[in-house]
BALUMTI-34326 format. One record per residue: chain; x, y, z of N, C-alpha, C, O in turn. Coordinates in Angstrom, 1 decimal, always signed. Layout:
# residues N
SITE  mol    n_px    n_py    n_pz   ca_px   ca_py   ca_pz    c_px    c_py    c_pz    o_px    o_py    o_pz
SITE    A       X       Y       Z       X       Y       Z       X       Y       Z       X       Y       Z
...
END
This chain:
# residues 162
SITE  mol    n_px    n_py    n_pz   ca_px   ca_py   ca_pz    c_px    c_py    c_pz    o_px    o_py    o_pz
SITE    A   +20.0   -12.1   +20.5   +18.6   -12.5   +20.8   +17.8   -11.2   +21.0   +18.2   -10.2   +21.6
SITE    A   +16.6   -11.3   +20.6   +15.6   -10.2   +20.7   +14.9   -10.4   +22.0   +14.7   -11.5   +22.6
SITE    A   +14.4    -9.3   +22.6   +13.5    -9.3   +23.7   +12.2    -8.5   +23.2   +12.3    -7.4   +22.6
SITE    A   +11.1    -9.1   +23.3    +9.8    -8.5   +22.9    +9.0    -8.2   +24.2    +8.7    -9.1   +24.9
SITE    A    +8.6    -7.0   +24.3    +7.8    -6.6   +25.4    +6.4    -6.5   +25.0    +6.1    -5.7   +24.0
SITE    A    +5.5    -7.2   +25.6    +4.0    -7.1   +25.2    +3.3    -8.4   +25.6    +3.9    -9.5   +25.8
SITE    A    +2.0    -8.3   +25.7    +1.2    -9.4   +26.1    +0.6   -10.1   +24.8    +0.4    -9.4   +23.8
SITE    A    +0.4   -11.4   +24.9    +0.0   -12.1   +23.7    -1.4   -11.8   +23.3    -1.9   -12.2   +22.2
SITE    A    -2.2   -11.2   +24.2    -3.6   -10.8   +23.8    -3.6    -9.6   +23.0    -4.7    -9.2   +22.5
SITE    A    -2.5    -8.9   +22.7    -2.5    -7.8   +21.8    -2.3    -8.2   +20.4    -1.3    -9.0   +20.1
SITE    A    -3.1    -7.8   +19.5    -3.0    -8.2   +18.1    -1.7    -7.7   +17.5    -1.1    -8.4   +16.7
SITE    A    -1.2    -6.5   +18.0    +0.0    -6.0   +17.4    +1.2    -6.8   +18.0    +2.2    -6.9   +17.2
SITE    A    +1.2    -7.3   +19.2    +2.2    -8.2   +19.7    +2.2    -9.5   +18.9    +3.2   -10.1   +18.5
SITE    A    +1.0   -10.0   +18.7    +0.8   -11.3   +18.0    +1.4   -11.3   +16.6    +2.0   -12.3   +16.2
SITE    A    +1.2   -10.2   +15.9    +1.8   -10.2   +14.5    +3.3   -10.2   +14.5    +3.9   -10.7   +13.6
SITE    A    +3.9    -9.5   +15.6    +5.4    -9.6   +15.7    +5.8   -11.0   +16.1    +6.8   -11.5   +15.6
SITE    A    +5.1   -11.6   +17.0    +5.4   -13.0   +17.4    +5.3   -13.9   +16.2    +6.2   -14.8   +16.0
SITE    A    +4.3   -13.7   +15.3    +4.2   -14.5   +14.1    +5.5   -14.4   +13.3    +6.0   -15.3   +12.8
SITE    A    +5.9   -13.1   +13.1    +7.1   -12.9   +12.2    +8.3   -13.5   +12.8    +9.1   -14.1   +12.1
SITE    A    +8.5   -13.3   +14.1    +9.7   -13.9   +14.8    +9.7   -15.4   +14.6   +10.7   -16.0   +14.3
SITE    A    +8.5   -16.0   +14.8    +8.4   -17.5   +14.7    +8.6   -17.9   +13.2    +9.3   -18.9   +13.0
SITE    A    +8.0   -17.2   +12.3    +8.1   -17.5   +10.9    +9.6   -17.5   +10.4   +10.0   -18.3    +9.6
SITE    A   +10.3   -16.5   +11.0   +11.7   -16.3   +10.6   +12.7   -17.2   +11.5   +13.9   -17.1   +11.3
SITE    A   +12.1   -18.0   +12.4   +12.9   -18.8   +13.3   +14.0   -17.9   +14.0   +15.1   -18.4   +14.2
SITE    A   +13.6   -16.8   +14.5   +14.5   -15.9   +15.2   +14.3   -16.1   +16.7   +13.2   -16.2   +17.2
SITE    A   +15.4   -16.2   +17.4   +15.4   -16.4   +18.9   +14.9   -15.1   +19.6   +15.3   -14.0   +19.2
SITE    A   +14.0   -15.3   +20.5   +13.5   -14.2   +21.3   +13.0   -14.6   +22.7   +12.7   -15.8   +22.9
SITE    A   +13.0   -13.7   +23.6   +12.3   -13.9   +24.8   +11.2   -12.8   +24.9   +11.4   -11.7   +24.5
SITE    A   +10.1   -13.2   +25.5    +9.0   -12.2   +25.6    +8.7   -11.9   +27.1    +8.8   -12.8   +27.9
SITE    A    +8.5   -10.7   +27.3    +8.2   -10.2   +28.7    +6.8    -9.6   +28.7    +6.5    -8.7   +27.9
SITE    A    +5.9   -10.0   +29.6    +4.6    -9.5   +29.6    +4.6    -8.0   +30.0    +5.1    -7.6   +31.1
SITE    A    +4.0    -7.2   +29.2    +3.7    -5.8   +29.4    +2.4    -5.5   +28.8    +2.0    -6.1   +27.8
SITE    A    +1.7    -4.5   +29.3    +0.4    -4.1   +28.8    -0.7    -4.5   +29.8    -0.7    -5.6   +30.4
SITE    A    -1.7    -3.7   +29.8    -2.8    -3.9   +30.7    -3.6    -5.1   +30.2    -3.8    -5.3   +29.0
SITE    A    -4.2    -5.9   +31.1    -4.2    -5.8   +32.6    -3.0    -6.4   +33.3    -3.0    -6.5   +34.5
SITE    A    -2.1    -6.9   +32.6    -1.0    -7.7   +33.2    +0.1    -6.7   +33.9    +0.3    -6.9   +35.1
SITE    A    +0.6    -5.8   +33.1    +1.6    -4.9   +33.6    +1.5    -3.6   +32.9    +1.6    -3.5   +31.7
SITE    A    +1.3    -2.5   +33.7    +1.0    -1.2   +33.2    +2.2    -0.6   +32.5    +3.3    -0.4   +33.1
SITE    A    +2.1    -0.3   +31.2    +3.2    +0.3   +30.4    +3.4    +1.8   +30.7    +4.3    +2.4   +30.1
SITE    A    +2.5    +2.4   +31.5    +2.7    +3.8   +31.8    +3.7    +4.1   +32.9    +3.6    +5.2   +33.5
SITE    A    +4.6    +3.2   +33.1    +5.6    +3.4   +34.1    +6.8    +4.2   +33.5    +7.0    +4.1   +32.3
SITE    A    +7.5    +4.9   +34.3    +8.7    +5.5   +33.8    +9.7    +4.6   +33.1   +10.3    +4.9   +32.0
SITE    A    +9.8    +3.4   +33.6   +10.7    +2.3   +33.0   +10.3    +2.0   +31.6   +11.1    +1.9   +30.7
SITE    A    +9.0    +1.8   +31.4    +8.5    +1.4   +30.1    +8.5    +2.6   +29.2    +8.9    +2.5   +28.0
SITE    A    +8.1    +3.7   +29.7    +8.0    +4.9   +28.8    +9.4    +5.4   +28.4    +9.5    +6.2   +27.4
SITE    A   +10.4    +5.0   +29.1   +11.8    +5.3   +28.6   +12.1    +4.5   +27.3   +12.9    +5.0   +26.5
SITE    A   +11.4    +3.4   +27.1   +11.6    +2.6   +25.9   +10.6    +3.1   +24.8   +11.0    +3.2   +23.7
SITE    A    +9.4    +3.3   +25.2    +8.3    +3.8   +24.3    +7.5    +4.9   +25.0    +6.7    +4.6   +25.8
SITE    A    +7.7    +6.1   +24.6    +7.0    +7.2   +25.2    +5.5    +7.2   +25.0    +4.8    +7.9   +25.7
SITE    A    +5.0    +6.4   +24.1    +3.6    +6.2   +23.9    +2.9    +5.2   +24.9    +1.7    +5.1   +25.0
SITE    A    +3.8    +4.5   +25.6    +3.3    +3.5   +26.6    +2.4    +2.4   +25.9    +1.4    +2.1   +26.5
SITE    A    +2.9    +2.0   +24.8    +2.1    +1.0   +24.0    +3.0    -0.2   +23.7    +4.2    -0.1   +23.7
SITE    A    +2.4    -1.4   +23.6    +3.1    -2.6   +23.2    +2.8    -2.8   +21.7    +1.8    -2.4   +21.2
SITE    A    +3.8    -3.5   +21.0    +5.0    -4.1   +21.4    +6.2    -3.2   +21.4    +6.2    -2.1   +20.8
SITE    A    +7.2    -3.6   +22.1    +8.6    -3.0   +22.0    +9.5    -4.1   +21.7    +9.5    -5.1   +22.4
SITE    A   +10.4    -3.9   +20.7   +11.5    -4.9   +20.4   +12.8    -4.3   +20.9   +13.1    -3.2   +20.6
SITE    A   +13.5    -5.1   +21.6   +14.9    -4.7   +22.1   +15.9    -5.7   +21.5   +15.7    -6.9   +21.6
SITE    A   +16.9    -5.2   +20.9   +18.1    -6.0   +20.4   +19.3    -5.3   +20.9   +19.8    -4.3   +20.3
SITE    A   +19.9    -5.8   +22.0   +21.0    -5.1   +22.6   +20.6    -3.7   +23.1   +19.8    -3.6   +23.9
SITE    A   +21.2    -2.7   +22.5   +20.9    -1.3   +22.9   +19.9    -0.7   +22.0   +19.4    +0.5   +22.2
SITE    A   +19.5    -1.4   +20.9   +18.6    -0.9   +19.9   +17.1    -1.2   +20.4   +16.8    -2.3   +20.8
SITE    A   +16.3    -0.1   +20.4   +14.9    -0.3   +20.9   +14.0    +0.2   +19.7   +14.2    +1.3   +19.2
SITE    A   +13.0    -0.6   +19.4   +12.1    -0.2   +18.3   +10.7    -0.5   +18.8   +10.4    -1.5   +19.3
SITE    A    +9.8    +0.5   +18.6    +8.4    +0.3   +18.9    +7.6    +0.6   +17.6    +8.1    +1.2   +16.6
SITE    A    +6.3    +0.3   +17.7    +5.4    +0.3   +16.5    +5.5    -1.0   +15.8    +6.5    -1.3   +15.2
SITE    A    +4.4    -1.8   +15.9    +4.5    -3.1   +15.3    +4.8    -3.2   +13.9    +5.6    -4.1   +13.4
SITE    A    +4.3    -2.3   +13.0    +4.6    -2.3   +11.6    +6.1    -2.0   +11.4    +6.7    -2.7   +10.5
SITE    A    +6.7    -1.1   +12.1    +8.1    -0.8   +12.0    +8.9    -2.0   +12.4    +9.9    -2.4   +11.7
SITE    A    +8.5    -2.7   +13.4    +9.2    -3.9   +13.9    +9.1    -5.0   +12.8   +10.1    -5.6   +12.5
SITE    A    +7.9    -5.2   +12.2    +7.8    -6.2   +11.1    +8.7    -5.9   +10.0    +9.4    -6.8    +9.4
SITE    A    +8.8    -4.6    +9.5    +9.6    -4.3    +8.4   +11.1    -4.5    +8.8   +11.9    -4.9    +7.9
SITE    A   +11.5    -4.1   +10.0   +12.8    -4.3   +10.5   +13.2    -5.8   +10.4   +14.2    -6.2    +9.9
SITE    A   +12.3    -6.7   +11.0   +12.6    -8.1   +11.0   +12.7    -8.7    +9.6   +13.5    -9.5    +9.3
SITE    A   +11.8    -8.2    +8.7   +11.7    -8.7    +7.4   +13.0    -8.3    +6.6   +13.6    -9.0    +5.8
SITE    A   +13.5    -7.1    +6.9   +14.7    -6.6    +6.3   +16.0    -7.4    +6.8   +16.9    -7.6    +6.0
SITE    A   +16.0    -7.8    +8.0   +17.1    -8.6    +8.5   +17.2    -9.9    +7.8   +18.3   -10.4    +7.5
SITE    A   +16.0   -10.5    +7.6   +16.0   -11.9    +7.1   +15.8   -11.9    +5.6   +16.4   -12.8    +4.9
SITE    A   +15.1   -11.0    +5.0   +14.9   -10.9    +3.6   +13.9   -11.9    +2.9   +14.0   -12.0    +1.7
SITE    A   +13.1   -12.5    +3.7   +12.1   -13.4    +3.0   +10.7   -13.2    +3.3    +9.8   -13.9    +2.8
SITE    A   +10.3   -12.2    +4.2    +8.9   -11.9    +4.4    +8.4   -10.9    +3.4    +7.2   -10.9    +3.2
SITE    A    +9.2   -10.1    +2.9    +8.8    -9.1    +1.9    +9.3    -9.4    +0.6   +10.4    -9.9    +0.4
SITE    A    +8.5    -9.2    -0.5    +9.0    -9.5    -1.8   +10.2    -8.6    -2.2   +10.3    -7.5    -1.7
SITE    A   +11.0    -9.2    -3.0   +12.2    -8.4    -3.5   +11.8    -7.5    -4.6   +12.4    -6.4    -4.8
SITE    A   +10.8    -7.8    -5.4   +10.4    -7.0    -6.5    +9.7    -5.7    -5.9    +8.8    -5.8    -5.1
SITE    A   +10.1    -4.6    -6.4    +9.7    -3.3    -5.8    +8.1    -3.1    -5.8    +7.6    -2.7    -4.7
SITE    A    +7.5    -3.4    -6.9    +6.0    -3.2    -6.9    +5.3    -4.2    -6.0    +4.3    -3.8    -5.3
SITE    A    +5.7    -5.4    -5.9    +5.1    -6.3    -5.0    +5.4    -6.0    -3.5    +4.6    -6.1    -2.7
SITE    A    +6.6    -5.5    -3.3    +7.0    -5.0    -1.9    +6.1    -3.8    -1.5    +5.6    -3.8    -0.4
SITE    A    +5.9    -2.9    -2.5    +5.0    -1.8    -2.2    +3.6    -2.2    -1.9    +2.9    -1.7    -1.0
SITE    A    +3.1    -3.2    -2.6    +1.7    -3.7    -2.3    +1.7    -4.4    -0.9    +0.7    -4.2    -0.2
SITE    A    +2.7    -5.1    -0.6    +2.7    -5.7    +0.8    +2.7    -4.6    +1.8    +2.0    -4.7    +2.8
SITE    A    +3.5    -3.6    +1.7    +3.6    -2.5    +2.6    +2.3    -1.7    +2.6    +1.9    -1.2    +3.7
SITE    A    +1.6    -1.6    +1.5    +0.3    -0.9    +1.4    -0.7    -1.6    +2.3    -1.4    -0.9    +3.1
SITE    A    -0.7    -2.9    +2.3    -1.7    -3.7    +3.1    -1.3    -3.6    +4.6    -2.1    -3.6    +5.5
SITE    A    +0.0    -3.6    +4.9    +0.5    -3.4    +6.2    +0.0    -2.1    +6.8    -0.5    -2.0    +7.9
SITE    A    +0.2    -1.0    +6.0    -0.3    +0.3    +6.5    -1.8    +0.3    +6.6    -2.4    +1.0    +7.5
SITE    A    -2.5    -0.3    +5.6    -4.0    -0.4    +5.6    -4.5    -1.0    +6.9    -5.4    -0.6    +7.5
SITE    A    -3.8    -2.1    +7.3    -4.2    -2.8    +8.6    -4.2    -1.8    +9.8    -5.1    -1.8   +10.6
SITE    A    -3.2    -1.0    +9.9    -3.0    -0.1   +11.0    -4.0    +1.1   +10.9    -4.6    +1.6   +11.9
SITE    A    -4.1    +1.7    +9.7    -4.8    +2.9    +9.5    -6.3    +2.7    +9.2    -7.1    +3.6    +9.6
SITE    A    -6.7    +1.6    +8.5    -8.0    +1.5    +8.1    -8.8    +0.3    +8.8   -10.0    +0.5    +9.2
SITE    A    -8.1    -0.8    +9.1    -8.8    -1.9    +9.7    -8.9    -1.8   +11.2   -10.0    -2.1   +11.7
SITE    A    -7.8    -1.4   +11.8    -7.9    -1.4   +13.3    -8.8    -0.3   +13.9    -9.5    -0.6   +14.8
SITE    A    -8.8    +0.9   +13.4    -9.6    +2.0   +14.1   -11.1    +1.7   +14.2   -11.7    +1.9   +15.3
SITE    A   -11.8    +1.1   +13.2   -13.2    +0.9   +13.4   -13.6    +0.0   +14.5   -14.7    +0.1   +15.0
SITE    A   -12.8    -1.0   +14.8   -13.2    -1.9   +15.9   -12.9    -1.5   +17.3   -13.2    -2.2   +18.2
SITE    A   -12.2    -0.3   +17.4   -11.8    +0.2   +18.7   -12.9    +0.2   +19.8   -12.7    -0.2   +20.9
SITE    A   -14.0    +0.8   +19.4   -15.1    +0.9   +20.4   -15.6    -0.5   +20.8   -15.8    -0.7   +22.0
SITE    A   -15.8    -1.4   +19.9   -16.3    -2.7   +20.2   -15.3    -3.5   +21.1   -15.7    -4.2   +22.0
SITE    A   -14.0    -3.3   +20.7   -13.0    -4.0   +21.5   -13.0    -3.5   +23.0   -12.9    -4.3   +23.9
SITE    A   -13.1    -2.2   +23.1   -13.1    -1.6   +24.5   -14.3    -2.1   +25.2   -14.3    -2.3   +26.4
SITE    A   -15.4    -2.2   +24.5   -16.7    -2.6   +25.2   -16.8    -4.1   +25.5   -17.1    -4.4   +26.6
SITE    A   -16.5    -4.9   +24.5   -16.8    -6.3   +24.6   -15.6    -7.1   +25.1   -15.8    -8.2   +25.8
SITE    A   -14.4    -6.7   +24.9   -13.2    -7.5   +25.3   -12.5    -6.9   +26.5   -12.3    -7.6   +27.5
SITE    A   -12.2    -5.6   +26.4   -11.5    -5.0   +27.5   -12.4    -4.6   +28.7   -12.0    -4.3   +29.8
SITE    A   -13.7    -4.5   +28.4   -14.7    -4.1   +29.4   -14.4    -2.7   +30.0   -14.5    -2.5   +31.2
SITE    A   -13.9    -1.8   +29.1   -13.5    -0.4   +29.6   -14.8    +0.4   +30.0   -15.7    +0.5   +29.2
SITE    A   -14.7    +0.9   +31.2   -15.9    +1.7   +31.6   -16.1    +2.9   +30.6   -15.2    +3.5   +30.1
SITE    A   -17.4    +3.1   +30.4   -17.8    +4.2   +29.5   -18.0    +3.7   +28.0   -18.5    +4.5   +27.2
SITE    A   -17.7    +2.5   +27.8   -17.9    +1.9   +26.4   -19.1    +0.9   +26.5   -18.9    -0.3   +26.4
SITE    A   -20.2    +1.5   +26.7   -21.4    +0.6   +26.9   -22.6    +1.0   +26.1   -23.7    +0.6   +26.3
SITE    A   -22.4    +1.9   +25.1   -23.4    +2.3   +24.2   -23.7    +1.3   +23.1   -22.8    +1.0   +22.2
SITE    A   -24.8    +0.6   +23.2   -25.1    -0.5   +22.2   -25.0    -0.1   +20.8   -24.6    -0.8   +19.9
SITE    A   -25.5    +1.1   +20.5   -25.5    +1.6   +19.1   -24.1    +1.8   +18.6   -23.8    +1.5   +17.4
SITE    A   -23.2    +2.3   +19.5   -21.8    +2.5   +19.1   -21.1    +1.2   +18.9   -20.2    +1.1   +18.0
SITE    A   -21.4    +0.2   +19.7   -20.8    -1.1   +19.6   -21.2    -1.7   +18.2   -20.4    -2.2   +17.5
SITE    A   -22.5    -1.6   +17.9   -23.0    -2.1   +16.6   -22.4    -1.4   +15.5   -22.0    -2.0   +14.5
SITE    A   -22.3    -0.1   +15.6   -21.6    +0.7   +14.5   -20.2    +0.3   +14.3   -19.7    +0.1   +13.2
SITE    A   -19.5    +0.2   +15.4   -18.1    -0.3   +15.4   -17.9    -1.6   +14.7   -17.0    -1.8   +13.8
SITE    A   -18.8    -2.5   +15.1   -18.7    -3.9   +14.5   -19.0    -3.9   +13.0   -18.4    -4.6   +12.2
SITE    A   -20.0    -3.1   +12.6   -20.4    -3.0   +11.2   -19.3    -2.4   +10.4   -19.0    -2.8    +9.3
SITE    A   -18.7    -1.3   +10.9   -17.6    -0.7   +10.1   -16.4    -1.6   +10.0   -15.8    -1.7    +8.9
SITE    A   -16.1    -2.4   +11.1   -15.0    -3.3   +11.0   -15.3    -4.4   +10.0   -14.5    -4.9    +9.2
SITE    A   -16.6    -4.9   +10.0   -17.0    -5.9    +9.1   -16.9    -5.5    +7.7   -16.5    -6.3    +6.8
SITE    A   -17.2    -4.2    +7.4   -17.0    -3.7    +6.0   -15.6    -3.7    +5.6   -15.2    -4.0    +4.4
SITE    A   -14.7    -3.4    +6.5   -13.2    -3.4    +6.2   -12.8    -4.8    +6.0   -12.0    -5.1    +5.1
SITE    A   -13.3    -5.8    +6.8   -12.9    -7.2    +6.6   -13.4    -7.7    +5.2   -12.8    -8.5    +4.6
SITE    A   -14.5    -7.2    +4.7   -15.0    -7.5    +3.4   -14.0    -7.1    +2.3   -13.8    -7.8    +1.3
SITE    A   -13.4    -5.9    +2.5   -12.4    -5.5    +1.5   -11.2    -6.5    +1.5   -10.7    -6.8    +0.5
SITE    A   -10.8    -6.9    +2.7    -9.7    -7.8    +2.8   -10.0    -9.1    +2.2    -9.3    -9.7    +1.5
SITE    A   -11.2    -9.7    +2.6   -11.6   -10.9    +2.0   -11.7   -10.9    +0.5   -11.3   -11.9    -0.2
SITE    A   -12.2    -9.8    -0.1   -12.3    -9.7    -1.5   -10.9    -9.7    -2.2   -10.7   -10.4    -3.2
SITE    A   -10.0    -9.0    -1.5    -8.6    -9.0    -2.0    -8.0   -10.4    -2.0    -7.3   -10.8    -2.9
SITE    A    -8.2   -11.0    -0.8    -7.6   -12.4    -0.7    -8.2   -13.3    -1.7    -7.5   -14.2    -2.3
SITE    A    -9.5   -13.2    -1.9   -10.1   -14.1    -2.9    -9.6   -13.9    -4.3    -9.3   -14.8    -5.1
SITE    A    -9.4   -12.6    -4.7    -8.8   -12.3    -6.0    -7.4   -12.8    -6.1    -7.0   -13.4    -7.1
SITE    A    -6.6   -12.6    -5.1    -5.2   -13.0    -5.1    -5.1   -14.5    -5.2    -4.3   -15.1    -5.9
SITE    A    -6.0   -15.2    -4.5    -6.0   -16.7    -4.5    -6.3   -17.2    -5.9    -5.6   -18.1    -6.4
SITE    A    -7.3   -16.6    -6.5    -7.7   -17.0    -7.9    -6.5   -16.7    -8.9    -6.3   -17.5    -9.8
SITE    A    -5.9   -15.5    -8.7    -4.8   -15.2    -9.7    -3.6   -16.1    -9.5    -2.9   -16.4   -10.5
SITE    A    -3.3   -16.5    -8.3    -2.0   -17.2    -8.0    -2.2   -18.7    -7.9    -1.2   -19.4    -7.9
SITE    A    -3.5   -19.2    -7.9    -3.7   -20.6    -7.8    -3.1   -21.3    -9.0    -3.2   -20.8   -10.1
SITE    A    -2.4   -22.4    -8.8    -1.8   -23.1    -9.9    -0.4   -22.7   -10.2    +0.2   -23.2   -11.2
SITE    A    +0.1   -21.7    -9.6    +1.5   -21.2    -9.9    +2.3   -21.6    -8.7    +1.8   -22.0    -7.6
SITE    A    +3.6   -21.5    -8.9    +4.5   -21.7    -7.8    +4.9   -20.4    -7.0    +5.7   -20.4    -6.1
SITE    A    +4.2   -19.3    -7.4    +4.5   -18.0    -6.8    +3.7   -17.8    -5.6    +2.5   -18.3    -5.5
SITE    A    +4.2   -17.2    -4.6    +3.5   -16.9    -3.3    +2.5   -15.8    -3.5    +2.7   -14.9    -4.4
SITE    A    +1.5   -15.7    -2.7    +0.6   -14.6    -2.7    +1.4   -13.3    -2.4    +2.2   -13.3    -1.5
SITE    A    +1.3   -12.3    -3.2    +2.1   -11.1    -3.1    +1.9   -10.3    -1.8    +2.9    -9.5    -1.4
SITE    A    +0.8   -10.4    -1.1    +0.7    -9.6    +0.1    +1.4   -10.2    +1.3    +1.5    -9.6    +2.3
SITE    A    +1.9   -11.4    +1.1    +2.5   -12.1    +2.3    +4.0   -12.3    +2.0    +4.8   -12.1    +3.0
SITE    A    +4.4   -12.6    +0.9    +5.9   -12.8    +0.6    +6.3   -12.3    -0.7    +7.5   -12.4    -1.1
END
């Protein structure tokens, strides 16, 4: 059985929870991450020196970074990632894009509007953050619309998901 450390309000924890549930894998989750439980403790940093969630534990095996966890889980089960190399590469491309391109632009707005982090109160920076994130979401929406049109009417799954 897996143990997943992280709070459900974290998008990175949620995507791992989605994969675990989709694959019908047994797990228990333990709340970690602010404001619930500070991951900057020696106990947590021994598992992930970055003091970030999620962390997946399987026996003595410890894995952090949500995308690495997703790839590991998909590899164990073999049905979340396509078997065909080019389609697998495209799926991994979008997984990397989510972390490198989609997530960073919304950081300021998330800290200001959701986390209420002191010092994140510049209205212009909030608006800029939201606009940049919106532009990234337009890229994703356009891709999904193209994929839906290409794959509609076939028995094949959308390549970015399976």
